[in-house]
Structure formats: structure tokens, C-alpha cells
C-alpha positions as CSV (number, residue, x, y, z in Angstrom):
1,M,144.4,-36.5,1.3
2,K,143.9,-36.5,5.1
3,K,144.0,-40.5,6.6
4,T,141.5,-42.7,8.1
5,I,142.3,-43.2,12.2
6,A,140.9,-45.6,14.1
7,V,140.6,-45.6,17.8
8,N,140.2,-47.7,21.3
9,N,140.2,-46.1,24.4
10,I,142.0,-43.0,23.8
11,P,140.4,-39.3,25.1
12,N,137.6,-37.4,23.3
13,D,139.4,-34.3,23.7
14,I,142.6,-36.2,21.5
15,K,139.9,-37.8,18.8
16,D,137.7,-34.1,18.7
17,S,140.8,-32.8,17.0
18,L,141.7,-35.1,14.8
19,I,138.3,-34.8,13.4
20,K,138.9,-30.9,13.8
21,R,142.0,-31.5,11.7
22,G,140.3,-33.3,8.8
23,Y,140.6,-37.1,10.1
24,S,138.3,-39.6,9.6
25,I,137.9,-41.0,13.3
26,V,136.0,-44.8,13.1
27,D,135.7,-47.1,15.9
28,D,136.3,-51.3,15.6
29,S,133.2,-51.9,14.2
30,Y,134.1,-49.5,10.7
31,D,134.6,-52.5,7.4
32,G,137.1,-50.3,5.6
33,Y,140.8,-49.0,5.5
34,V,142.8,-47.5,7.7
35,D,146.2,-45.7,7.5
36,A,146.0,-45.8,11.4
37,I,145.2,-47.2,14.8
38,L,145.8,-45.4,18.0
39,Y,145.7,-46.7,20.9
40,N,146.5,-45.4,24.9
41,S,148.7,-48.0,26.9
42,D,147.3,-46.3,29.6
43,N,144.3,-47.8,29.5
44,G,144.9,-51.3,28.4
45,S,147.0,-53.4,25.8
46,L,147.2,-54.0,22.6
47,S,145.3,-57.4,22.5
48,Y,141.9,-55.7,21.2
49,L,143.8,-54.7,17.8
50,N,142.1,-58.2,16.6
51,M,138.4,-56.3,16.7
52,F,140.4,-54.0,13.7
53,D,141.4,-57.3,11.5
54,N,138.6,-55.9,9.1
55,V,140.5,-52.6,8.9
56,I,144.1,-54.0,8.4
57,D,145.4,-54.3,4.5
58,M,147.8,-56.8,4.3
59,N,149.8,-54.6,1.4
60,N,150.2,-51.5,3.3
61,G,149.3,-52.0,6.7
62,A,148.4,-49.9,9.3
63,F,150.9,-48.2,11.7
64,I,149.8,-48.6,15.5
65,V,150.2,-45.8,18.0
66,D,150.5,-45.2,21.6
67,V,148.9,-41.7,22.6
68,R,149.9,-42.2,25.8
69,N,152.1,-39.3,27.0
70,K,152.0,-37.0,23.6
71,T,150.6,-34.2,22.2
72,L,148.6,-33.8,19.6
73,D,151.1,-32.2,17.1
74,E,153.4,-35.0,18.3
75,I,150.5,-37.7,17.3
76,E,149.8,-36.3,13.8
77,N,153.6,-35.6,13.6
78,I,153.6,-40.0,13.6
79,I,150.4,-40.3,11.8
80,K,151.8,-38.3,8.7
81,N,155.5,-39.6,8.6
82,R,154.6,-43.3,10.0
83,S,157.3,-42.7,12.4
84,Y,158.1,-42.2,15.8
85,T,161.1,-40.1,15.5
86,S,162.2,-37.5,12.9
87,I,164.1,-39.7,9.8
88,F,166.6,-36.0,9.8
């Protein structure tokens, strides 16, 4: 099952590509659990994360991913593995 991803200030081509790969993309008005929150550190700071208080499951947590200087494949790998680097 593909994941639900909250986004803020990320390029439209990344959003569109993730949708094409089967991810559900939501914004800060979404009222449900998300697996990850994507942001672009070139366009701001993490201070906007309080907008996502309603979507963060404190038992499982939402993985926060900075998309800056990352390819779509790198972003998807981070989301899938919940890790910025390979474990192996």
C-alpha cells in the first residue's frame, strides 16, 4: 500500500511524480494520518510543521524529508525506508 504524504512548498514536479507513482499527496488542511511530511529547506524552515499537528500520529510518527537537492528516486527511497542513508 502506498503512503500518504503531506507537502509544503515543494516543487510541483515532485508532487506530480509522487502522485503518478501512487502516493496520496495532501496539504496542511488534511485531517488524517500521514506517513511522511516533505518540505524544501530552500523555501523556508521547519516552523510550518505546527500546521501538521493534526496529521502526526504520535505512536508511529511521520518521517520528515527535506527534498532539497534530491532526485525523485532518492525521495521515494527515503520515504520507503524511513532513512536518509542505506542501512547496508
